[in-house]
C-alpha positions as CSV (number, residue, x, y, z in Angstrom):
1,M,115.6,92.3,97.6
2,P,112.0,92.5,96.4
3,T,111.3,96.0,97.7
4,E,114.2,97.3,95.5
5,H,113.2,95.5,92.3
6,I,111.6,97.2,89.4
7,S,108.2,95.7,88.6
8,P,107.3,95.2,84.9
9,R,103.8,96.3,85.9
10,Y,105.0,99.9,86.6
11,V,107.8,100.4,84.2
12,D,105.8,102.9,82.1
13,L,104.2,104.6,85.1
14,D,105.6,108.0,84.2
15,S,103.7,107.9,80.8
16,W,100.3,107.1,82.4
17,S,97.5,109.5,83.1
18,S,97.0,110.7,86.7
19,A,93.9,108.5,87.0
20,E,95.9,105.4,85.8
21,M,98.7,106.1,88.3
22,I,96.4,106.6,91.2
23,E,94.5,103.4,90.4
24,A,97.7,101.4,90.2
25,M,99.0,102.9,93.5
26,Y,95.6,102.2,95.1
27,E,95.8,98.6,94.1
28,G,99.3,98.4,95.7
29,Q,97.9,99.8,98.9
30,L,95.2,97.1,99.0
31,A,97.8,94.4,98.3
32,A,99.9,95.7,101.2
33,A,97.0,95.5,103.6
34,A,96.2,92.0,102.4
35,A,99.8,90.9,103.0
36,V,99.5,91.6,106.7
37,R,97.2,88.6,107.2
38,S,100.0,86.1,107.0
39,A,101.7,87.9,110.0
40,L,98.7,87.9,112.4
41,K,99.9,84.9,114.4
42,A,103.4,86.4,114.8
43,I,101.8,89.7,115.9
44,A,99.7,87.9,118.5
45,S,102.7,86.1,119.8
46,A,104.7,89.3,120.2
47,V,101.8,90.9,122.1
48,D,101.5,88.1,124.5
49,D,105.2,88.3,125.3
50,A,105.2,92.1,125.5
51,V,102.2,92.6,127.9
52,P,103.7,90.9,131.0
53,A,106.9,92.9,130.6
54,L,104.9,96.2,130.4
55,Q,102.8,95.1,133.3
56,R,106.0,95.1,135.3
57,G,106.6,98.7,134.4
58,G,108.6,98.3,131.2
59,R,108.8,100.8,128.4
60,M,107.8,100.8,124.8
61,I,110.8,101.5,122.5
62,Y,110.4,102.2,118.8
63,A,113.6,102.0,116.7
64,G,114.3,102.6,113.0
65,A,115.8,104.7,110.3
66,G,114.2,106.9,107.6
67,T,110.6,106.1,106.6
68,S,110.5,103.1,109.0
69,G,111.7,105.1,111.9
70,R,109.2,107.8,111.2
71,I,106.3,105.3,111.0
72,G,107.4,104.0,114.4
73,V,107.4,107.5,115.9
74,Q,103.9,108.1,114.6
75,D,102.6,104.9,116.1
76,G,104.2,105.5,119.5
77,S,103.4,109.1,119.8
78,E,99.7,108.4,119.5
79,L,99.7,106.1,122.5
80,L,99.9,109.1,124.9
81,P,96.7,111.0,124.0
82,T,94.7,107.8,123.0
83,Y,95.5,105.5,125.8
84,G,97.1,107.7,128.5
85,W,100.4,105.9,128.1
86,P,103.0,107.7,130.3
87,A,105.6,109.8,128.4
88,D,108.4,108.4,130.6
89,R,107.6,104.9,129.4
90,L,108.0,105.7,125.7
91,V,111.4,105.9,123.9
92,F,112.2,106.7,120.3
93,V,115.5,105.5,118.9
94,M,115.9,107.1,115.5
95,A,119.0,106.8,113.3
96,G,120.5,110.3,113.1
97,G,118.5,111.5,116.2
98,L,115.0,112.9,116.3
99,G,116.1,115.6,114.0
100,A,116.0,113.0,111.3
101,L,112.2,112.9,111.5
102,L,112.1,116.1,109.4
103,Q,115.4,116.0,107.6
104,S,117.3,113.0,106.3
105,V,120.6,112.3,108.0
106,E,122.6,110.5,105.3
107,G,124.6,107.5,106.4
108,A,123.0,107.3,109.9
109,E,121.2,104.1,109.1
110,D,124.6,102.4,108.3
111,D,126.0,102.9,111.8
112,E,125.3,99.7,113.8
113,A,127.5,101.0,116.6
114,A,125.2,104.0,117.0
115,G,122.2,101.7,117.5
116,I,124.0,99.7,120.2
117,R,125.0,103.0,121.9
118,A,121.4,104.2,121.8
119,I,120.2,101.1,123.6
120,E,123.0,101.3,126.2
121,D,122.2,105.0,126.8
122,A,118.5,104.2,127.3
123,G,119.3,101.7,130.0
124,I,117.2,98.9,128.5
125,T,116.1,96.1,130.8
126,A,114.2,92.8,130.6
127,D,111.0,94.7,131.3
128,D,111.3,96.8,128.2
129,V,109.7,96.1,124.7
130,V,111.9,97.1,121.8
131,I,110.3,97.3,118.3
132,G,112.8,97.5,115.4
133,I,111.4,98.5,112.0
134,A,113.2,98.2,108.7
135,A,111.5,97.5,105.3
136,S,114.7,96.0,103.9
137,G,115.3,94.0,107.1
138,T,119.1,94.8,106.7
139,T,119.5,98.3,108.2
140,P,122.7,98.1,110.4
141,F,121.5,100.8,112.9
142,T,118.3,98.8,113.6
143,M,120.2,95.5,113.7
144,G,122.5,97.0,116.4
145,V,119.5,98.2,118.4
146,L,117.8,94.8,118.4
147,R,121.1,92.9,119.2
148,A,121.9,95.2,122.1
149,A,118.3,95.1,123.4
150,G,118.3,91.3,123.2
151,D,121.5,91.1,125.1
152,A,119.9,93.2,127.8
153,G,117.0,90.7,128.0
154,A,114.3,92.9,126.6
155,V,111.4,91.7,124.6
156,T,112.5,92.3,121.0
157,I,110.2,92.6,118.0
158,A,111.5,93.0,114.4
159,L,109.3,94.2,111.6
160,A,110.5,93.8,108.0
161,N,109.1,93.5,104.5
162,N,111.6,91.1,102.8
163,P,111.7,87.4,103.3
164,E,114.8,86.0,105.1
165,A,115.7,89.4,106.3
166,P,118.6,89.2,108.8
167,L,116.7,91.7,111.1
168,L,114.1,89.0,111.8
169,A,116.8,86.6,113.1
170,V,118.1,88.9,115.7
171,A,114.8,89.5,117.5
172,R,112.8,87.3,119.7
173,H,109.8,87.9,117.6
174,G,110.1,88.4,113.8
175,I,107.2,89.8,111.9
176,M,107.6,89.6,108.2
177,V,105.1,91.1,105.8
178,E,106.2,90.5,102.3
179,T,104.9,93.4,100.2
180,G,107.0,92.7,97.1
181,T,107.9,95.3,94.5
182,E,106.9,98.9,94.9
183,V,105.1,101.1,92.4
184,V,108.3,103.2,92.5
185,A,111.2,100.8,93.0
186,G,112.7,101.2,96.5
187,S,110.1,103.7,97.7
188,T,109.1,101.8,100.8
189,R,106.9,104.7,102.0
190,M,104.3,103.1,99.7
191,K,103.4,99.4,100.1
192,A,105.9,98.5,102.7
193,G,105.1,101.6,104.8
194,T,101.4,100.9,104.6
195,A,101.9,97.4,105.9
196,Q,104.2,98.6,108.6
197,K,101.6,101.1,109.9
198,I,98.9,98.4,109.9
199,V,101.1,96.0,111.8
200,L,102.0,98.6,114.4
201,N,98.4,99.6,114.7
202,L,97.5,96.0,115.5
203,L,100.4,95.5,117.8
204,S,100.2,98.6,119.9
205,T,96.4,98.7,120.1
206,T,96.1,95.0,121.2
207,I,98.8,95.7,123.8
208,M,96.9,98.7,125.2
209,V,93.6,96.6,125.3
210,K,95.4,93.8,127.1
211,L,96.8,96.3,129.6
212,G,93.2,97.3,130.5
213,R,93.2,100.7,128.8
214,V,90.1,99.9,126.8
215,Y,86.6,98.9,128.0
216,R,83.7,98.0,125.7
217,G,85.5,99.5,122.8
218,M,86.1,102.8,124.5
219,M,89.5,104.4,125.3
220,V,88.8,104.7,129.0
221,H,92.4,105.4,130.0
222,M,92.8,108.6,128.1
223,R,93.1,111.9,129.8
224,A,90.6,114.7,128.9
225,S,93.1,117.4,128.1
226,N,91.0,119.5,125.7
227,V,87.3,120.3,124.9
228,K,86.9,117.4,122.4
229,L,88.4,114.8,124.8
230,R,86.3,116.2,127.7
231,R,83.1,115.7,125.7
232,R,84.3,112.2,124.7
233,A,85.0,111.4,128.4
234,E,81.6,112.6,129.4
235,R,79.9,110.4,126.7
236,M,81.9,107.4,127.9
237,V,81.0,107.8,131.5
238,S,77.4,108.5,130.7
239,R,77.2,105.4,128.5
240,I,78.9,103.0,131.0
241,V,77.1,104.3,134.1
242,G,73.8,105.0,132.4
243,C,73.5,108.6,133.6
244,P,72.9,111.9,132.0
245,E,76.0,113.6,130.5
246,A,75.6,116.5,133.0
247,D,76.0,114.0,135.8
248,A,78.9,112.4,134.0
249,A,80.6,115.8,133.8
250,R,80.3,116.1,137.6
251,L,81.7,112.7,138.2
252,L,84.7,113.5,136.0
253,K,85.3,116.7,137.9
254,R,85.3,114.7,141.2
255,S,87.8,112.2,139.6
256,A,90.1,114.9,138.2
257,G,89.3,113.7,134.7
258,D,90.0,110.0,135.3
259,V,87.4,108.2,133.3
260,K,87.8,104.9,135.2
261,V,87.5,106.5,138.6
262,A,84.5,108.5,137.4
263,V,82.7,105.3,136.3
264,L,83.2,103.6,139.6
265,L,82.1,106.8,141.4
266,G,79.0,106.6,139.3
267,F,78.2,103.2,140.7
268,G,78.5,104.4,144.2
269,V,82.1,103.5,145.0
270,T,84.1,106.0,147.0
271,E,87.2,107.6,145.6
272,A,89.4,105.5,147.9
273,Q,87.7,102.3,147.0
274,A,87.9,103.1,143.3
275,A,91.6,103.9,143.5
276,E,92.3,100.7,145.5
277,A,90.4,98.5,143.1
278,L,92.1,99.9,140.0
279,Q,95.5,99.6,141.6
280,R,94.9,96.0,142.7
281,L,93.5,94.9,139.4
282,G,96.1,96.5,137.2
283,G,93.8,99.3,136.0
284,N,91.3,96.9,134.4
285,L,88.0,98.7,134.6
286,R,86.0,95.6,133.7
287,L,87.5,93.7,136.6
288,A,87.1,96.7,138.9
289,I,83.4,97.0,138.2
290,K,82.9,93.3,138.8
291,D,84.9,93.5,142.0
292,S,83.5,96.8,143.4
293,V,79.9,96.9,142.1
294,R,78.1,93.7,143.1
295,G,75.4,92.7,140.6
296,H,76.8,94.8,137.7
297,E,77.5,92.7,134.6
């Protein structure tokens, strides 16, 4: 498979200067980013299938082994602080267990049955979205995850970096980003890993936007859990409502740190009205403002 091949371009890599190595690796990173373009339609299709399931209360499940699994965990773990995604609606299925995030568990990726068991243990349903990531596209553990999740009716998404990878065939949505040979043969933490992170960034961010967790380019569904985030929340409320930040801080205190509720309070809506509108409109602030604040927008 291409990710395992030795590239003639890099056969003398170990004899180059540091500057030459870095320039070559940088070129590889740019190529990896460019390769994602061909997958944009597939990413959009996966998003449009995933959003309705998540609107029904489904979970986001990231699955993989080694580097690919770690990249999935990185993407998923960022959904909690950035978009206020509930921790109980996020599942990580890592070959070898979560301990494999820090220390490789040899042979774990070859256990397809373990992937199947992990999905069975998680109680996957048709409302869940399962993302399986494997640069090779052949990892048995991840294949087992996607097969079992598909059998349960879940929205399944496969991400691989080699054409005709069998992983793509076992998922409802196959996203293939052909990154080709690596600077260091087989080191998919380089080009393949970069492309995977870009795809997951696009996938998860678009899902969060479609779920109403972003308004006018701002992460309005986050929870202000520290000083930095409280200041960010104040700036968001101030900008949307058009009030001084001191007033925004008072609105956030009334709303227990909920940016969306604070915004609606700033437009003169009561706490009960704000909560009802957001509940009825799926948490979409844009729709809640139009619905609750006549004449705005």
